[in-house]
C-alpha positions in Angstrom: 0.1 0.1 0.0 1.1 3.5 -0.6 2.0 5.9 2.1 0.1 9.1 1.9 0.9 12.5 3.9 -0.5 15.9 4.2 2.3 18.5 3.4 0.8 21.1 5.4 0.8 18.9 8.4 4.3 18.1 8.0 5.0 22.1 7.8 3.0 22.5 11.0 5.0 20.0 12.9 8.3 21.7 11.5 7.0 24.8 12.8 6.1 23.5 16.0 9.5 22.0 16.4 11.0 25.2 15.5 8.8 27.3 18.2 10.1 24.6 20.6 13.6 25.2 20.0 13.2 28.7 20.1 11.2 29.2 23.4 12.6 27.1 26.1 10.9 26.6 29.6 11.4 30.0 31.7 13.2 27.5 34.5 15.7 26.6 31.9 16.2 30.5 31.0 16.9 31.3 34.6 18.8 28.2 35.7 20.4 26.6 32.8 21.0 29.1 30.2 24.2 30.6 31.7 23.4 33.9 30.3 25.0 36.7 32.3 22.1 38.9 31.8 18.7 39.0 30.3 17.0 42.4 29.3 13.4 42.3 30.2 10.6 43.5 28.0 8.9 45.5 30.8 8.2 49.1 30.9 7.9 51.5 34.0 7.3 55.1 34.8 11.2 55.5 35.1 11.3 59.3 35.0 8.7 59.8 37.6 10.2 56.8 39.8 13.5 58.7 39.6 12.3 62.0 40.9 10.9 60.1 43.6 14.3 58.4 44.6 16.0 61.8 44.1 13.6 63.4 46.6 14.8 61.1 49.4 18.7 61.3 48.6 19.3 62.6 52.2 17.8 59.7 53.7 19.9 57.1 51.7 22.3 54.8 54.1 25.7 53.4 53.0 25.2 50.1 51.8 27.2 46.9 52.6 29.6 49.1 55.1 30.7 45.9 56.6 32.3 44.8 53.5 35.6 46.7 54.4 36.3 43.9 56.9 36.5 41.6 54.1 38.8 43.9 51.8 36.1 45.2 49.6 36.3 49.1 49.3 33.3 50.5 48.0 32.7 54.2 47.5 29.6 56.5 47.2 27.1 53.5 47.3 24.0 53.7 49.3 20.5 52.5 49.4 16.9 52.7 50.8 14.4 49.9 51.1 10.8 50.7 49.4 10.3 46.9 50.8 12.2 45.4 53.6 12.8 45.2 57.2 12.9 48.6 57.3 13.8 51.7 54.9 17.3 51.5 56.2 17.9 47.9 56.6 19.4 47.4 53.1 21.7 44.4 53.7 21.2 40.7 53.2 18.8 39.1 55.8 22.0 37.1 57.2 23.3 40.6 58.2 20.3 40.9 60.8 20.5 37.5 62.2 18.0 35.6 60.1 18.4 32.3 58.4 16.0 32.7 55.4 14.1 35.0 53.3 10.8 33.3 54.6 11.6 34.1 58.2 12.6 37.8 57.6 9.9 40.1 58.5 9.8 42.1 55.0 7.1 44.7 54.7 6.4 47.9 52.9 8.4 50.4 54.4 7.6 54.0 55.1 9.5 55.1 52.4 7.2 53.1 50.1 4.2 55.4 51.4 6.0 58.3 50.0 6.9 57.2 46.7 3.5 56.8 45.0 4.3 56.2 41.3 7.2 53.4 42.3 5.2 51.6 44.9 2.0 51.8 42.6 3.9 50.3 39.7 5.3 47.3 41.9 1.9 46.5 43.3 0.0 46.9 40.1 2.1 46.0 37.2 5.3 44.2 38.1 4.4 40.5 38.0 5.7 39.3 41.7 3.9 37.2 44.1 5.9 38.0 47.4 8.5 40.7 47.3 11.5 40.5 49.6 14.1 43.4 49.5 13.1 46.1 47.1 15.7 49.1 47.1 16.7 52.2 45.5 20.4 51.8 44.9 22.4 55.3 44.6 25.9 55.3 43.0 27.3 59.1 43.5 29.8 60.8 40.9 33.2 59.1 41.4 31.7 56.3 43.3 32.6 52.6 42.8 31.6 48.9 43.6 34.5 46.8 44.2 34.5 43.5 42.3 32.5 40.9 44.3 30.0 38.2 43.6 26.4 37.6 45.8 26.0 34.1 45.4 27.8 30.9 44.7 25.2 29.6 42.1 25.0 31.0 38.5 21.5 31.8 37.9 19.8 34.7 36.5 18.4 36.9 39.5 17.7 39.5 40.7 16.2 42.3 38.7 17.8 45.6 38.1 16.0 48.4 37.0 17.7 51.6 35.6 16.0 54.8 36.5 18.8 56.6 34.8 22.1 55.7 33.4 24.4 58.8 33.1 27.2 58.5 30.4 30.4 57.1 32.5 28.5 54.6 34.6 29.7 50.9 33.8 28.9 47.8 35.3 31.6 45.2 34.1 30.9 41.3 34.6 33.9 39.1 34.6 34.4 37.1 31.3 31.2 38.8 29.9 32.0 42.4 29.5 29.8 45.5 30.0 26.1 45.2 31.1 24.3 47.4 28.3 22.3 49.5 30.8 20.1 52.3 29.6 17.6 54.5 31.6 14.4 53.0 31.2 15.7 49.5 30.8 15.5 46.5 33.4 17.6 43.5 33.6 17.9 39.7 35.0 21.5 39.6 36.2 23.5 36.6 37.1 25.2 37.9 40.1 27.2 34.8 40.8 29.6 36.1 38.4 32.2 38.7 39.8 31.0 41.9 38.9 31.9 45.8 39.6 30.5 49.3 39.1 32.1 52.6 38.8 30.4 56.0 38.2 32.8 58.4 36.3 30.0 60.8 35.4 29.3 63.9 37.3 25.6 62.8 38.1 24.0 60.3 40.7 22.9 57.1 39.5 19.6 55.5 40.5 18.6 51.8 40.1 16.0 49.7 41.7 16.9 46.1 42.5 14.3 43.7 43.5 14.6 40.4 44.9 11.1 38.2 45.4 9.3 34.9 45.1 7.5 34.6 41.8 6.3 31.0 42.8 4.0 29.9 39.8 3.2 33.5 38.4 2.2 33.3 34.8 2.8 36.8 33.9 6.5 36.5 35.3 6.8 33.1 33.0 5.5 35.0 29.9 7.9 38.0 30.6 11.0 35.7 31.1 10.2 33.8 28.0 9.2 36.6 25.6 12.3 38.5 26.7 14.2 35.6 25.9 13.0 35.2 22.6 13.8 38.6 21.6 16.8 39.3 23.6 18.4 36.1 24.7 21.2 36.2 22.1 22.0 39.6 22.5 
């Protein structure tokens, strides 16, 4: 007997195989892709958020001052929490005697109540189930963040959002080069890689860093997968 096949059906199968090759699972993207960074296809009112961050500059506290003990000499690096133990508890939970994110008493801080646009976007737009630390991060003109890594695993986490990024600000990642930040852009970063930052401009640089638990958030999955499809090879 002769074998009959539908050419259209074959084309559909080939298209499906191509799509599956192009769109890996979001867990693979985060944990197995070994990308040093991934630009996220997400918009945010960065100009309004920047103005809110600037309004409270005088309240920022020096970030990771204890690193001096371990030989890291950061300069001009400070922070404030929108979500955390308090506005000024900006360090990792272990600095305050806690053993996990889940047992750390995170909350929306007093600062969040004074930053309407930023907090509204975080609560209503950004796809996160449970926030841990969410911080404004300031690097002053002439400031630098000494080379360091933040974890021993190589995974894409956390999310770093550029409210501005003056010319002369550079984030370098060992073996991967310069993270191509621009104002109004957000990146997932693999901070298991050694990285450093310096601000050779004459302007303050403001970013937001988000740590959170995304659980089974479908919007987050789609954001990661769509971003990988568009930007994963860049």
